[in-house]
C-alpha positions as CSV (number, residue, x, y, z in Angstrom):
1,M,128.9,128.7,18.1
2,A,130.0,130.9,15.0
3,V,133.1,133.1,14.2
4,V,131.7,136.8,13.9
5,T,133.4,140.3,13.3
6,T,131.5,142.9,15.4
7,K,132.1,146.2,14.9
8,S,131.7,149.1,17.8
9,T,129.8,152.4,16.9
10,S,133.1,154.3,16.4
11,I,134.3,151.7,13.9
12,I,131.1,151.7,11.9
13,N,131.0,155.6,11.8
14,A,134.7,155.5,10.6
15,D,134.1,153.0,7.9
16,S,130.7,155.0,6.7
17,L,131.0,157.2,3.6
18,P,130.8,160.0,4.3
19,I,132.8,159.1,7.8
20,L,130.7,160.3,10.6
21,A,132.6,162.2,13.0
22,G,132.1,160.9,16.9
23,T,131.5,163.4,19.7
24,I,134.6,164.1,21.7
25,G,134.7,161.4,24.6
26,E,131.7,159.5,23.2
27,Y,133.1,157.2,20.4
28,A,135.9,159.7,19.4
29,P,138.9,160.6,21.2
30,G,139.4,163.2,23.7
31,M,141.8,164.9,26.1
32,L,141.8,162.7,29.3
33,R,141.6,164.8,32.4
34,C,142.3,163.7,36.0
35,A,140.9,165.0,39.2
36,S,142.2,163.6,42.5
37,D,142.7,164.5,46.1
38,V,142.9,162.9,49.7
39,C,141.2,163.8,53.0
40,A,142.0,162.7,56.6
41,A,139.6,160.0,57.9
42,L,139.6,160.7,61.4
43,T,139.2,158.4,64.7
44,G,135.8,158.8,65.5
45,D,134.3,159.6,62.3
46,S,130.7,158.5,62.5
47,T,128.1,157.0,60.0
48,N,127.0,159.5,57.5
49,S,130.3,161.6,57.5
50,V,131.1,162.8,54.2
51,Y,134.6,163.2,52.6
52,K,134.3,165.4,49.5
53,L,137.1,164.3,47.6
54,V,137.0,165.6,43.8
55,R,135.0,168.2,41.8
56,I,134.2,167.4,38.1
57,P,132.0,169.0,35.6
58,T,128.3,167.6,35.4
59,T,129.0,167.0,31.6
60,A,132.0,164.7,32.4
61,K,132.2,161.3,30.8
62,I,134.0,159.0,33.5
63,K,136.2,156.5,32.2
64,S,138.0,155.3,35.5
65,V,137.7,155.8,39.2
66,Y,140.3,154.5,41.8
67,L,140.0,154.6,45.5
68,T,143.0,154.2,47.9
69,S,142.8,154.5,51.7
70,N,144.7,153.3,54.7
71,V,142.0,153.6,57.6
72,T,143.9,151.3,60.3
73,V,140.4,149.7,61.8
74,A,137.1,149.4,60.7
75,G,135.4,152.1,58.2
76,N,133.4,151.5,55.1
77,G,132.0,154.0,52.7
78,D,129.6,154.5,49.8
79,I,131.2,156.6,46.7
80,S,128.6,158.8,46.0
81,V,127.8,162.0,43.6
82,F,126.9,165.1,45.6
83,Y,126.1,168.5,44.2
84,S,129.0,171.0,44.5
85,D,128.8,173.3,47.6
86,S,130.3,176.1,45.8
87,S,128.2,179.3,45.3
88,T,130.2,180.6,42.4
89,D,130.8,177.6,39.9
90,G,127.7,177.7,37.9
91,T,126.1,174.9,40.0
92,N,122.2,175.6,40.3
93,Q,121.9,176.8,43.7
94,S,118.3,175.1,44.2
95,L,120.2,171.9,44.1
96,G,123.8,172.6,45.2
97,G,125.6,175.6,47.1
98,P,126.6,176.3,50.5
99,T,123.2,175.4,52.0
100,N,122.2,172.5,50.0
101,A,125.2,170.3,49.1
102,A,123.4,167.1,49.3
103,A,123.9,163.8,47.5
104,V,121.9,163.4,44.0
105,Q,119.1,161.6,45.0
106,I,118.0,158.3,43.1
107,S,114.9,156.8,44.0
108,A,114.7,159.0,47.0
109,A,118.1,157.5,48.5
110,D,121.6,158.5,48.0
111,N,123.4,157.0,45.0
112,K,126.0,154.5,45.3
113,L,127.1,154.8,41.7
114,F,130.7,153.3,42.1
115,G,130.3,150.6,44.5
116,A,128.3,150.3,47.9
117,A,130.1,150.0,51.2
118,Q,133.6,150.0,50.1
119,A,136.2,149.0,52.6
120,L,138.3,151.7,53.8
121,T,141.0,149.5,55.3
122,L,142.9,148.7,52.1
123,A,146.2,149.5,53.3
124,N,147.4,151.9,50.4
125,V,146.1,149.7,47.7
126,R,144.9,151.5,44.8
127,T,141.5,150.0,43.8
128,D,139.9,150.2,40.5
129,I,136.1,150.8,41.3
130,T,135.0,152.0,38.1
131,F,133.2,148.9,37.6
132,K,132.3,147.7,41.2
133,N,128.6,147.7,40.1
134,T,127.0,146.2,36.9
135,F,124.4,148.4,35.6
136,V,120.8,147.6,36.0
137,P,118.5,149.8,34.0
138,V,115.9,149.9,36.9
139,A,116.1,153.2,39.5
140,S,118.1,151.8,42.5
141,A,120.2,153.0,45.0
142,T,122.6,150.0,44.4
143,T,122.9,150.1,40.6
144,G,126.0,151.1,39.1
145,I,127.3,153.9,36.9
146,V,130.1,153.3,34.5
147,S,129.6,150.2,33.1
148,A,130.8,149.8,29.5
149,N,127.4,151.2,28.0
150,Y,128.0,154.5,30.3
151,Q,131.5,155.4,29.6
152,D,130.4,157.5,26.9
153,T,127.7,159.3,28.4
154,P,127.6,162.5,30.4
155,L,127.3,162.0,34.3
156,W,124.2,164.4,34.3
157,Q,122.5,162.0,31.9
158,V,123.8,158.7,33.6
159,L,122.1,160.2,36.8
160,V,118.6,160.8,34.9
161,A,118.8,157.4,33.4
162,L,119.1,155.9,37.0
163,G,116.1,157.6,38.2
164,T,116.8,161.1,39.6
165,T,113.7,163.5,39.2
166,Q,115.6,166.4,40.5
167,F,116.7,167.4,36.8
168,S,116.1,166.2,33.4
169,A,118.4,168.5,31.5
170,D,122.2,169.3,32.3
171,P,121.7,171.3,35.7
172,G,125.3,172.8,34.9
173,G,128.1,173.5,37.1
174,F,129.7,170.6,39.2
175,F,129.2,167.4,40.9
176,D,131.4,166.2,43.9
177,L,132.7,162.5,44.1
178,C,132.5,161.7,47.8
179,V,132.9,159.1,50.1
180,K,129.9,158.6,52.7
181,V,130.7,156.7,55.7
182,T,128.6,153.8,56.3
183,T,130.6,151.9,59.1
184,G,132.2,154.5,61.6
185,I,136.2,155.1,61.6
186,N,137.7,153.2,64.8
187,T,141.3,154.2,63.7
188,G,141.9,157.0,61.4
189,G,144.0,157.3,58.3
190,Y,143.3,158.9,55.0
191,V,140.9,158.3,51.8
192,S,141.8,159.5,48.3
193,L,139.9,159.1,45.0
194,E,141.1,159.7,41.4
195,C,138.8,160.3,38.7
196,Y,139.7,160.0,34.9
197,Y,137.1,161.8,32.5
198,V,136.7,163.2,29.3
199,E,134.3,166.4,28.4
């Protein structure tokens, strides 16, 4: 055992001569933005239904994500990243857009970046899902995203690091954070996401 003093990158940079300025949201302060919204989860919504909840830029550095829902009976969902389905927001139309707004694929499977199969029967409990999964540096449909080593990384770079081959540079435009139903909704309610990020 030893007593140590360990410095983060931002503190090391602030202590250096000359001082090294960090990038906004990456070891340096930045304006925190919030995107939040709600979708109705209707009785009978089946597996593979998708609730597209919040739209964030591909360059977002995600700091926290919260899930709230009140589905009464049954209902689980993966919290995944989809391409924007807009044809006017700068999203690469070969990846997203109205005819191709699918989930970003990792190892030929939908990503489950903020936790697989989250219960939607949470009775209005605001649940922090930011660190639901622990990052494993191997491409996998079940690896997590915003563990501490990825809070300062643009979302598109995180997806590349986790194994997507659909792009290797910023694809531009926006991603949608979605709930993809994995257990059908027996008795409906609502599902809500809040995402806090810096860009």
